MARTORSE-399445 format. One record per residue (C-alpha): x, z, y; residue in one letter. Coordinates in steps of 0.1 Angstrom, whole numbers, padded with zeros to 4 digits, always signed. Layout:
BEGIN
XZYa
...
This chain:
BEGIN
-0228-0147-0416x
-0245-0118-0434x
-0247-0082-0424x
-0264-0052-0437x
-0267-0037-0402x
-0301-0030-0387x
-0289-0047-0355x
-0283-0080-0373x
-0315-0077-0392x
-0335-0073-0360x
-0315-0101-0343x
-0321-0127-0370x
-0357-0117-0379x
-0368-0118-0342x
-0362-0155-0341x
-0392-0175-0352x
-0379-0210-0354x
-0356-0219-0383x
-0337-0244-0362x
-0331-0218-0335x
-0320-0193-0362x
-0294-0217-0375x
-0281-0225-0340x
-0280-0189-0330x
-0260-0180-0362x
-0235-0208-0355x
-0230-0198-0319x
-0228-0161-0326x
-0201-0169-0353x
-0183-0190-0327x
-0182-0161-0303x
-0170-0138-0331x
-0142-0162-0339x
-0132-0162-0302x
-0131-0124-0304x
-0112-0125-0337x
-0139-0106-0355x
-0148-0109-0392x
-0181-0091-0392x
-0211-0082-0371x
-0202-0045-0376x
-0170-0052-0357x
-0190-0069-0330x
-0210-0037-0325x
-0177-0019-0317x
-0162-0041-0290x
-0166-0040-0252x
-0192-0067-0252x
-0193-0071-0214x
-0157-0080-0211x
-0157-0101-0242x
-0185-0122-0228x
-0167-0126-0195x
-0134-0136-0213x
-0154-0161-0234x
-0170-0177-0203x
-0136-0180-0186x
-0121-0197-0217x
-0150-0221-0221x
-0147-0231-0184x
-0110-0237-0188x
-0119-0259-0218x
-0142-0279-0194x
-0173-0269-0213x
-0203-0277-0191x
-0224-0251-0174x
-0254-0260-0195x
-0235-0258-0228x
-0220-0224-0217x
-0256-0212-0211x
-0266-0224-0245x
-0236-0207-0262x
-0245-0174-0244x
-0282-0173-0254x
-0276-0159-0289x
-0250-0134-0276x
-0275-0121-0251x
-0302-0120-0277x
-0280-0101-0301x
-0272-0076-0274x
-0309-0072-0266x
-0318-0066-0302x
-0288-0043-0308x
-0296-0022-0277x
-0262-0032-0262x
-0264-0029-0224x
-0246-0057-0205x
-0248-0066-0168x
-0261-0102-0169x
-0259-0104-0131x
-0222-0096-0132x
-0217-0120-0161x
-0235-0148-0142x
-0209-0146-0114x
-0183-0160-0139x
-0205-0190-0148x
-0197-0209-0116x
-0219-0235-0101x
-0243-0256-0121x
-0230-0292-0120x
-0239-0322-0140x
-0210-0332-0160x
-0225-0363-0176x
-0250-0386-0160x
-0280-0393-0183x
-0289-0428-0190x
-0309-0447-0216x
-0291-0465-0244x
-0286-0502-0238x
-0300-0527-0262x
-0265-0535-0274x
-0258-0498-0282x
-0291-0495-0301x
-0282-0527-0320x
-0248-0514-0330x
-0264-0482-0343x
-0290-0502-0363x
-0263-0524-0378x
-0244-0495-0393x
-0274-0472-0401x
-0289-0470-0436x
-0325-0478-0442x
-0336-0442-0437x
-0319-0438-0403x
-0332-0470-0387x
-0367-0458-0380x
-0352-0425-0366x
-0329-0444-0343x
-0358-0466-0331x
-0381-0436-0326x
-0355-0417-0306x
-0347-0448-0284x
-0383-0458-0278x
-0401-0424-0273x
-0375-0402-0256x
-0379-0374-0281x
-0350-0351-0288x
-0331-0352-0321x
-0343-0316-0329x
-0379-0327-0328x
-0374-0351-0358x
-0371-0326-0387x
-0405-0309-0382x
-0423-0342-0374x
-0449-0353-0400x
-0470-0384-0404x
-0501-0364-0393x
-0484-0360-0359x
-0483-0398-0354x
-0515-0416-0345x
-0520-0454-0340x
-0535-0461-0305x
-0533-0499-0307x
-0514-0524-0328x
-0483-0518-0309x
-0486-0483-0295x
-0484-0449-0313x
-0492-0414-0300x
-0468-0387-0312x
-0475-0350-0310x
-0441-0333-0308x
-0436-0297-0318x
-0473-0292-0328x
-0486-0257-0324x
-0455-0246-0305x
-0451-0235-0269x
-0429-0266-0265x
-0456-0290-0278x
-0460-0323-0259x
-0473-0358-0265x
-0453-0390-0261x
-0459-0426-0269x
-0439-0454-0286x
């Protein structure tokens, strides 16, 4: 999605993380497809408030979880903010419904990890083991570098995740 509009320029360039930029572009495109729009310029002309409400209602009918709906709305809210489009978030939140856990989190079983390792190529095996043993998110893998991993003992490593970012934290494996 490319646009020559100042609004899109400000939207995309106000996002610092490349990963967030990519996700926001994808989710804004998803919203535009829902609205049957082909360009950002068309997005600037619609009744954004009602479009967002209709989008939420449709997502809920499709059994999309509260958390996912929240994630899908973030780029739309950000676009509105950067384009000076006034929306009533308090009114929109009334359509979100109650926050409910749809899926219960649990660790992968040893059998599940073994199945993944059996079908993974040589490059994916250490990633699978890192994810399973450290609890890091998939999104933390691409920016991870060897300098972020330090040996503590023979069998323990310290990993600095999202270094120099507000989300930075340390985990061990």
